C-alpha positions in Angstrom: 6.3 -29.2 -6.6 5.4 -29.0 -10.3 5.2 -25.4 -11.0 2.4 -25.7 -13.4 -0.2 -27.6 -11.0 1.1 -26.8 -7.1 -1.0 -24.1 -5.9 2.0 -22.9 -3.4 3.5 -21.6 -6.5 0.6 -19.3 -7.1 1.0 -17.9 -3.6 5.0 -17.8 -3.8 4.3 -15.7 -6.9 1.7 -13.3 -5.4 4.2 -12.9 -2.4 6.8 -11.5 -5.0 3.7 -9.6 -6.6 3.4 -7.9 -3.2 6.6 -7.1 -3.2 6.6 -5.4 -6.3 3.8 -3.2 -5.2 5.9 -2.3 -2.4 8.5 -1.0 -4.3 6.6 0.5 -6.8 4.7 2.8 -3.9 7.8 3.0 -1.8 10.9 3.3 -3.6 10.4 7.3 -5.3 9.6 8.7 -1.5 13.2 8.0 -0.4 14.2 10.6 -3.1 11.8 13.3 -2.6 14.2 15.5 -1.3 16.6 14.5 -3.8 14.5 14.8 -6.6 13.5 18.4 -5.1 17.2 19.0 -5.2 18.2 18.0 -8.5 15.5 18.8 -10.6 14.5 22.2 -8.3 10.8 20.5 -7.3 8.8 22.2 -4.7 7.0 20.4 -2.1 3.7 21.0 -3.7 5.2 19.2 -6.9 6.7 16.7 -5.2 3.3 15.8 -3.4 1.7 15.5 -6.8 4.2 12.2 -7.5 2.7 10.3 -4.8 -1.0 11.9 -5.7 -0.5 10.6 -9.4 0.7 7.4 -8.3 -2.3 6.5 -6.1 -4.7 8.1 -8.3 -4.1 6.0 -11.4 -4.1 3.2 -9.0 -7.6 4.1 -8.1 -8.5 4.5 -11.6 -7.5 0.9 -12.7 -9.2 -0.3 -9.5 -12.3 1.1 -10.7 -12.0 0.1 -14.4 -10.7 -3.5 -13.5 -14.2 -4.1 -11.8 -15.6 -4.7 -15.0 -12.7 -6.1 -17.5 -10.5 -8.5 -15.6 -13.2 -11.3 -15.7 -13.5 -10.7 -19.0 -9.8 -11.2 -20.3 -8.8 -13.4 -17.4 -6.5 -13.5 -14.0 -3.6 -14.7 -16.2 -3.5 -12.1 -18.5 -4.0 -9.3 -16.1 -1.7 -10.2 -13.4 1.0 -10.4 -16.2 0.6 -7.3 -18.0 0.5 -5.9 -14.2 4.2 -7.0 -13.8 5.1 -5.8 -17.1 4.1 -2.0 -16.5 5.5 -2.2 -13.2 8.5 -2.8 -15.0 8.4 -0.6 -17.3 7.5 2.2 -14.8 11.0 1.3 -13.0 13.1 1.2 -15.7 11.3 4.6 -17.2 12.2 6.4 -13.9 15.9 5.5 -14.3 16.2 6.6 -17.8 13.2 9.1 -18.3 13.7 12.3 -16.9 17.2 12.2 -18.2 15.7 11.9 -21.5 12.9 14.4 -21.8 13.3 18.0 -22.0 11.1 18.3 -18.8 12.4 16.0 -16.3 9.3 16.4 -14.1 7.2 15.1 -17.0 9.7 12.0 -17.0 9.1 11.2 -13.8 5.3 11.9 -14.0 5.5 9.4 -17.2 7.2 6.6 -15.4 5.3 7.0 -12.1 1.6 6.4 -14.6 3.4 3.3 -15.8 4.1 1.4 -12.6 1.0 3.1 -11.3 -1.2 1.0 -13.5 0.7 -1.9 -12.8 0.5 -1.3 -9.1 -3.4 -1.0 -9.4 -4.0 -4.0 -11.2 -1.9 -5.9 -8.6 -4.0 -4.4 -5.7 -7.1 -5.8 -7.5 -5.4 -9.0 -8.6 -3.2 -10.4 -5.9 -5.7 -10.6 -2.8 -8.6 -12.7 -5.0 -5.7 -14.8 -6.6 -4.5 -15.9 -3.0 -8.3 -16.0 -1.6 -9.0 -18.7 -4.6 -6.4 -21.2 -3.9 -7.4 -24.3 -1.9 -5.9 -23.0 1.1 -6.7 -23.5 4.7 -7.2 -20.7 7.2 -8.0 -17.9 4.4 -7.8 -15.0 7.0 -4.4 -16.4 8.0 -3.2 -16.5 4.3 -4.5 -13.3 3.6 -2.8 -11.4 6.5 0.6 -13.4 5.8 0.2 -12.3 1.9 -0.3 -8.5 2.8 3.0 -8.8 5.4 4.9 -9.3 2.5 4.2 -5.8 1.2 5.5 -4.5 4.3 8.6 -6.9 4.2 9.0 -5.7 0.7 8.9 -2.3 2.1 12.0 -3.1 4.8 13.9 -4.4 1.7 13.5 -1.2 -0.3 14.7 0.8 2.4 17.2 -1.1 3.5 18.9 -1.7 0.2 18.6 1.4 -1.0 20.0 2.8 2.3 22.8 0.5 1.9 23.3 1.2 -2.1 23.1 5.1 -1.4 25.7 4.9 1.2 27.9 2.6 -0.5 27.7 4.2 -4.1 26.2 7.5 -3.5 22.7 8.9 -3.7 23.6 10.4 -7.1 23.6 7.2 -8.8 19.9 6.7 -7.9 19.0 5.9 -11.7 20.8 2.4 -11.3 19.2 1.2 -8.5 15.7 2.1 -10.2 16.7 -0.4 -13.1 17.5 -3.0 -10.3 14.5 -2.7 -8.8 12.7 -3.2 -11.9 14.1 -6.7 -12.6 12.0 -8.3 -9.7 8.4 -7.7 -11.4 10.2 -8.6 -14.5 11.3 -12.2 -13.1 7.7 -12.6 -11.7 6.3 -12.2 -15.4 7.7 -15.6 -16.2 6.6 -16.9 -13.0 3.0 -15.8 -13.0 3.1 -17.2 -16.9 3.5 -20.9 -15.2 1.6 -21.3 -12.1 -2.1 -22.6 -11.8 -4.4 -19.9 -11.2 -8.1 -20.3 -9.5 -11.3 -17.9 -10.2 -12.9 -17.0 -7.0 -16.2 -17.0 -8.5 -15.7 -20.4 -10.0 -18.0 -22.0 -7.7 -21.0 -19.7 -7.6 -22.5 -16.8 -9.4 -21.2 -13.2 -8.1 -23.7 -11.0 -6.3 -25.0 -7.9 -8.4 -23.0 -4.5 -8.1 -26.1 -3.0 -7.2 -26.7 -5.1 -4.2 -23.5 -4.9 -3.3 -23.7 -1.1 -2.9 -26.8 -1.1 -1.2 -25.4 -3.0 2.1 -24.9 -0.5 5.0 -22.0 -2.9 5.7 -20.2 -2.4 2.6 -20.5 1.3 2.2 -18.9 1.4 6.1 -16.1 -0.9 4.9 -15.5 1.1 1.7 -14.9 4.2 4.5 -12.8 2.4 6.5 -10.5 1.1 3.5 -10.0 5.0 2.8 -9.2 5.9 6.2 -7.0 2.4 6.3 -5.0 3.5 3.2 -4.8 7.2 4.4 -3.8 6.5 7.9 -0.7 4.3 6.4 0.5 6.4 3.5 0.1 9.6 5.1 2.9 8.4 7.6 4.7 6.3 5.5 5.2 8.4 2.1 6.4 11.2 4.4 8.4 9.3 6.8 12.1 9.8 4.9 11.5 13.3 4.4 9.6 13.7 7.8 13.1 12.5 9.6 15.3 14.3 7.4 13.8 17.9 7.5 11.5 17.8 10.6 13.8 15.8 12.9 16.8 16.9 11.6 18.9 13.5 10.9 21.5 12.5 8.1 19.3 10.8 5.4 20.4 7.1 5.9 19.4 7.1 9.5 16.3 8.8 8.7 15.1 6.0 6.1 16.5 3.3 8.8 14.6 4.6 12.0 11.4 6.1 9.8 9.8 4.4 7.0 12.2 0.9 7.7 11.1 0.7 11.3 7.3 1.8 10.0 7.2 -1.1 7.5 8.7 -3.4 9.7 6.3 -3.1 12.7 3.6 -2.8 10.4 4.5 -6.3 9.0 5.2 -7.6 12.6 1.3 -6.8 13.3 0.4 -8.6 10.1 2.2 -11.5 11.2 0.7 -11.6 14.4 -2.4 -11.2 13.2 -2.3 -14.0 10.9 -1.1 -16.2 13.7 -3.2 -15.1 16.2 -6.3 -14.1 14.7 -8.8 -16.7 15.4 -8.1 -16.1 19.0 -8.9 -12.1 18.7 -11.9 -10.6 18.7 -11.1 -8.5 15.2 -13.6 -5.7 15.8 -12.3 -5.0 19.0 -8.8 -5.2 17.8 -9.2 -2.8 15.2 -10.6 -0.2 17.9 -7.6 -0.3 19.9 -5.5 0.0 17.0 -7.3 3.0 16.4 -6.9 4.6 19.6 -3.2 3.4 19.2 -2.6 5.0 15.9 -4.1 8.3 17.0 -1.5 8.6 19.9 1.5 7.5 17.3 0.5 10.6 15.2 0.2 12.9 17.9 3.4 11.6 19.4 5.2 12.0 16.2 4.1 15.2 15.4 3.8 17.5 18.9 7.2 16.2 20.5 10.4 18.4 20.0 12.4 14.7 20.4 13.8 13.1 17.5 13.7 10.1 19.6 10.3 10.3 20.3 9.3 11.3 17.0 10.7 8.0 16.0 9.0 6.1 18.3 5.8 7.6 17.1 6.5 6.8 13.3 7.0 3.3 14.1 3.8 2.4 16.4 1.9 4.3 13.8 3.5 1.2 11.6 2.3 -1.4 14.1 -1.2 0.1 15.0 -2.2 0.3 11.0 -0.9 -2.9 10.4 -4.2 -4.6 10.9 -6.5 -2.0 9.2 -5.9 -3.0 5.8 -6.2 -6.7 5.6 -8.6 -6.9 9.2 -11.2 -4.7 6.6 -10.8 -7.2 4.0 -11.2 -10.5 6.0 -14.1 -8.7 7.7 -15.9 -7.9 4.5 -15.0 -11.1 3.2 -16.8 -12.9 6.1 -19.7 -10.3 6.5 -20.6 -10.1 2.8 -20.9 -13.4 0.9 -20.3 -14.0 -3.0 -18.9 -10.4 -3.8 -16.0 -12.0 -5.9 -13.4 -9.9 -7.8 -15.8 -6.6 -7.7 -15.6 -6.5 -4.1 -12.0 -6.7 -4.0 -11.5 -4.4 -6.9 -13.8 -1.7 -5.3 -12.2 -2.0 -1.8 -8.5 -1.7 -3.5 -10.2 1.4 -5.1 -11.5 2.8 -1.6 -8.0 1.8 -0.3 -6.0 3.5 -3.0 -8.2 6.4 -2.6 -7.4 6.8 0.9 -3.3 6.2 -0.4 -3.8 9.3 -2.4 -5.3 11.5 0.2 -3.5 10.8 3.0 0.0 12.1 1.7 -1.7 14.8 -0.5 -3.2 16.2 2.8 0.1 16.2 4.6 1.5 18.0 1.7 -1.0 20.6 1.0 -1.3 21.1 4.6 2.6 21.5 5.1 2.8 24.0 1.8 0.3 26.1 3.5 2.1 26.2 6.9 5.4 27.1 5.4 6.4 23.8 4.5 6.0 22.4 8.2 5.7 18.7 7.6 4.8 18.3 11.4 1.6 20.7 11.1 0.7 18.5 7.7 1.5 14.9 9.8 -0.8 16.2 12.4 -3.6 16.9 10.0 -3.7 13.2 9.0 -5.2 12.2 12.6 -8.1 12.7 11.5 -7.9 9.3 9.2 -7.5 6.8 12.6 -10.2 9.2 14.2 -12.8 7.8 11.5 -11.5 4.5 11.7 -12.5 4.5 15.6 -15.8 5.8 15.2 -16.2 3.4 12.1 -14.9 0.4 14.3 -17.5 1.4 17.1 -20.3 1.0 14.6 -19.2 -2.2 13.3 -19.2 -3.6 16.9 -23.0 -2.4 17.2 -24.3 -3.6 13.5 -22.4 -6.6 12.6 -25.3 -8.7 11.1 -26.3 -6.6 7.9 -24.8 -9.4 5.4 -25.7 -10.6 2.1 -25.8 -14.1 1.8 
């Protein structure tokens, strides 16, 4: 295969792009309690790390709807990987270089969050524009690589901490920075296609005037919140609330969560054409509510881990499923729709963990109480998916 002409290389580079985003979003949460102990950070300050990450990604989503088509896909996606690499490398060095270690952490987070925001906007339309068959399956498989990247982050990090000691976490941060750096060179060579090259995209006014699009935006907010409220706090929840050692907690908490989320997306990619997606989202919303209740109301660590894992499976379909429904219902939306859908998702990714942290802090640092509050997000998805089943014909052509 010729790397400059074969779109399969574009797809492979996109897979690595989502693995990069998984590193950006999920490495630091494994160190939350380490940051707290090493730098004397309160739970509120730890919460701000996640909030800033997704808030910056949200801002990038909003701005990119205007400038990506002007500067081009290649420049945007290469810049995304450069910033992601710099941010991860900065996490390794800036907290030690700056007088205020917390400021060093936040500066690094801002850098890789800009990269992560660009990746979220760019990767999906890049793959959607490739001349592939079965677009929905391709999209679901693409999003599953975020999950496998998450699993890899947890497994490799747990092994590294076990062998080398968690006090050497800076070395691992520098090593993770190599992945986006390598993908800079890959994306500089592969062929790229524009999602709007064959038609004029619809206007933003017409897009936002559509009832279905507004409902999809709400679903994306709650999809991101349902996923990240559990995912971002799973390691700390297992260690602090369930009372298990860190290595076991990382493996049974966030690792299981990500693996089952990826499994759900693979199953959707394989059998999606045979499933009624709106019905599947309704059922998954019910399952997600049950998973949150199981994880937070039980006193058994085993049952808590089961709830965490089931939550990962149940949220798997929310994000790519909403993307697929929007793509099928709203024709000709182009890059702008992907940007605003990513914005909504990232808003949820910021709001979900923030709600958990704030409620936990108000409840005396009780993570179970904080996670219980997050059940509101899958409940909204349940209501929204029922609305989709009743009103599915308000399309833009």
